[in-house]
C-alpha positions in Angstrom: 4.3 17.7 -31.8 1.4 19.7 -33.3 2.1 21.8 -36.3 2.1 25.6 -35.9 0.9 27.8 -38.7 3.5 30.6 -38.8 1.4 32.4 -41.5 -1.6 32.8 -39.2 -2.2 36.5 -38.5 -1.6 36.1 -34.8 1.9 34.5 -35.2 2.9 36.5 -38.3 2.0 39.9 -36.6 4.0 38.9 -33.5 7.0 37.8 -35.6 7.1 41.2 -37.4 6.9 43.0 -34.0 9.5 40.8 -32.4 11.9 41.2 -35.3 11.7 45.0 -34.9 12.5 44.7 -31.2 15.3 42.3 -31.8 17.0 44.4 -34.5 16.6 47.7 -32.7 16.9 46.7 -29.0 20.4 48.1 -28.6 19.2 51.5 -29.7 15.9 51.5 -27.8 15.2 53.4 -24.6 13.4 51.7 -21.7 9.7 51.9 -22.2 6.6 50.2 -23.5 6.4 49.2 -27.2 3.3 48.2 -29.1 2.9 46.1 -32.3 1.4 47.8 -35.4 -1.8 45.9 -35.0 -2.1 46.9 -31.3 -2.3 43.4 -29.9 1.2 42.8 -28.6 3.2 44.8 -26.0 6.9 44.5 -25.0 8.1 46.5 -22.0 11.8 47.2 -22.1 13.5 47.7 -18.7 17.1 48.2 -17.9 16.8 45.1 -15.7 13.9 42.9 -14.7 13.2 43.1 -11.0 11.0 40.9 -8.8 8.3 42.0 -6.4 10.8 42.4 -3.6 13.0 44.7 -5.8 15.8 42.3 -6.4 17.1 41.8 -9.9 15.9 38.6 -11.6 18.3 36.4 -13.7 15.8 36.0 -16.5 16.4 38.0 -19.7 12.6 38.1 -20.3 9.3 37.1 -18.9 5.6 37.3 -19.9 2.7 38.4 -17.7 0.2 35.5 -17.4 -2.8 37.8 -17.0 -2.3 40.0 -20.2 0.5 38.6 -22.3 2.8 41.6 -22.0 6.4 40.6 -22.4 9.1 42.3 -20.3 12.7 42.2 -21.4 15.9 43.1 -19.7 17.8 45.6 -22.0 21.0 44.8 -20.1 20.7 41.1 -21.0 19.3 41.6 -24.5 22.2 44.0 -25.4 24.6 41.1 -24.9 22.7 38.8 -27.3 22.7 38.4 -31.0 19.5 39.1 -33.0 18.7 35.4 -33.4 19.2 34.8 -29.7 16.8 37.6 -28.9 14.3 36.1 -31.3 14.5 32.7 -29.7 13.8 34.2 -26.3 10.9 36.3 -27.5 9.3 33.4 -29.3 9.6 31.3 -26.1 7.8 34.0 -24.1 5.2 34.5 -26.8 4.5 30.8 -26.8 3.7 30.7 -23.1 0.7 32.9 -23.5 -0.4 32.6 -27.1 0.5 29.1 -28.2 0.9 26.7 -25.2 -1.9 24.6 -23.9 -0.4 25.0 -20.4 0.8 28.6 -19.9 3.1 27.5 -17.1 4.9 24.7 -19.0 8.5 25.8 -19.7 9.3 22.9 -22.0 6.2 23.4 -24.0 7.1 27.0 -24.5 10.7 26.0 -25.4 9.5 23.6 -28.1 6.7 25.8 -29.5 9.0 28.8 -29.6 11.7 26.7 -31.3 9.4 25.3 -33.9 8.5 28.9 -35.0 12.2 30.0 -34.7 13.5 27.1 -36.8 10.7 27.3 -39.3 11.7 30.9 -40.0 15.2 29.8 -40.9 17.0 31.2 -37.9 20.3 29.4 -37.1 20.1 26.5 -34.7 23.4 27.3 -33.1 22.0 30.6 -31.9 19.1 28.8 -30.3 21.6 26.6 -28.5 23.5 29.7 -27.4 20.4 31.4 -26.2 19.4 28.6 -23.9 22.9 27.9 -22.7 23.3 31.5 -21.8 19.9 31.6 -19.9 20.7 28.4 -18.1 24.2 29.5 -17.2 24.2 30.4 -13.5 20.9 28.6 -13.1 22.2 25.0 -12.8 19.4 22.7 -12.0 18.2 19.2 -12.9 15.1 20.8 -14.5 17.2 23.0 -16.7 19.5 20.2 -17.7 16.5 18.1 -18.7 15.0 21.1 -20.6 18.3 21.5 -22.5 18.4 17.8 -23.4 14.9 18.1 -24.8 15.8 21.3 -26.7 18.9 19.6 -28.2 16.9 16.6 -29.3 14.1 18.8 -30.7 16.6 20.8 -32.8 18.4 17.7 -34.0 15.1 16.1 -35.0 14.0 19.3 -36.8 17.3 19.4 -38.7 17.0 15.7 -39.6 13.5 16.1 -41.0 11.8 14.2 -38.2 9.5 17.1 -37.5 7.2 19.0 -39.9 8.5 22.5 -40.2 5.4 24.6 -40.9 1.7 24.2 -41.5 0.4 26.1 -44.6 -3.3 26.1 -43.9 
């Protein structure tokens, strides 16, 4: 797996913004929030709804055309700060890190590499994905979770480089 420079301005600025959202989400009103550098946007909704007006199960998603992340306040309010961070880093990775914007597993692993390199607890990453996959039982999600579990185990056992410094 390629190394990710968590000190690059792009990633560092998003991390600062995401942490503000994660720590304050429970007290935030629905609305649009912008990072201090003006490059990142997170739209907070009570619930995320699809084009047909029905509520979606996902706690967050990212627009493929502009990188705006949408979060469900209802879902995020039930998560711990680290779980929120794991989810935001997954969404961020789709648009800003992945080679293939549509690849869920690539976003899982890129987001996790950043998350774990920052020192967030691995058990909270497990909890975030288990919660997201609960009620969305599928062969694809089972395979994704197996890959996530192996990635976290490999990271903890030093089989992956944690961060890139240049």
